[in-house]
C-alpha positions as CSV (number, residue, x, y, z in Angstrom):
1,M,33.0,-4.9,-7.6
2,N,34.8,-2.3,-9.7
3,Y,33.4,0.5,-7.6
4,N,36.6,2.5,-8.0
5,Q,35.8,3.4,-11.6
6,T,35.3,7.1,-12.5
7,I,31.9,8.2,-11.2
8,C,29.5,8.2,-14.1
9,Y,26.4,6.8,-12.3
10,V,25.7,8.6,-9.1
11,E,23.0,6.1,-8.0
12,A,25.6,3.4,-7.4
13,P,28.2,3.1,-4.7
14,H,31.8,4.1,-5.4
15,I,33.2,2.6,-2.3
16,A,33.1,-1.0,-1.1
17,D,29.5,-1.9,-0.2
18,T,27.4,-4.9,0.7
19,L,23.8,-5.3,-0.4
20,I,21.8,-7.7,1.7
21,L,18.5,-8.9,0.2
22,F,15.9,-10.4,2.6
23,E,13.2,-12.8,1.5
24,E,10.3,-10.5,2.5
25,G,11.3,-7.8,-0.1
26,R,13.5,-5.7,2.2
27,F,17.2,-4.8,1.8
28,E,20.0,-3.2,3.6
29,S,23.2,-1.6,2.3
30,G,25.8,0.9,3.5
31,F,25.2,3.0,0.4
32,Y,21.4,2.8,0.0
33,G,20.5,2.3,3.6
34,K,17.4,0.4,4.3
35,G,14.7,-0.1,1.7
36,S,12.6,-2.5,-0.3
37,Y,13.0,-4.3,-3.6
38,E,10.9,-5.8,-6.3
39,I,11.9,-8.5,-8.8
40,G,10.3,-8.9,-12.2
41,I,10.9,-9.7,-15.8
42,G,12.3,-6.9,-18.0
43,I,12.9,-6.4,-21.7
44,G,14.5,-9.5,-23.3
45,F,13.3,-11.7,-20.4
46,E,16.1,-10.5,-18.1
47,T,15.4,-10.6,-14.4
48,R,14.9,-7.0,-13.2
49,I,15.4,-5.7,-9.7
50,D,14.1,-2.3,-8.5
51,L,15.7,-1.0,-5.3
52,K,13.5,1.5,-3.5
53,Y,15.1,3.7,-0.9
54,N,15.1,7.2,0.6
55,E,17.6,9.8,-0.7
56,F,17.7,13.3,0.7
57,G,14.4,12.7,2.4
58,K,12.6,11.6,-0.8
59,G,11.8,8.3,-2.4
60,A,14.3,7.0,-5.0
61,I,14.5,3.9,-7.2
62,N,17.4,2.2,-8.8
63,S,16.2,-0.1,-11.6
64,T,18.7,-2.7,-12.8
65,Y,19.0,-6.4,-13.6
66,F,20.5,-9.7,-12.5
67,E,23.2,-11.5,-14.6
68,N,23.6,-15.3,-14.0
69,K,26.0,-16.7,-16.6
70,I,27.2,-20.3,-16.6
71,F,30.4,-20.8,-14.6
72,H,30.1,-17.3,-13.1
73,K,28.8,-16.0,-9.8
74,P,25.4,-14.3,-9.9
75,K,25.6,-10.5,-10.2
76,I,23.4,-7.5,-9.8
77,I,24.6,-5.1,-12.6
78,L,25.0,-1.5,-11.6
79,N,26.7,-0.3,-14.7
80,A,27.5,-2.8,-17.5
81,D,29.8,-0.4,-19.4
82,T,32.2,-0.1,-16.4
83,N,31.6,-3.7,-15.2
84,H,30.3,-2.3,-11.9
85,Y,28.2,-4.8,-10.0
86,Y,27.3,-6.6,-6.7
87,E,28.5,-10.2,-6.7
88,K,27.0,-13.0,-4.7
């Protein structure tokens, strides 16, 4: 959502994209391609997610976090300042 914002974070999609997380730690996305992910606890006890994928033939990581507020759909935040996120 809100992927049409001015590009300020090149590691996030700026076109419509779907991120599919599989139980065994793999993911698929039109933007990131195929890769793996790890979930853990970050600063302030937020739930972190690290997306590991290949970019230009080299390994890359996008480290971000989940947001799960009451009465809202769960989100993976890509850029909190521009409200750029994946929504379940």
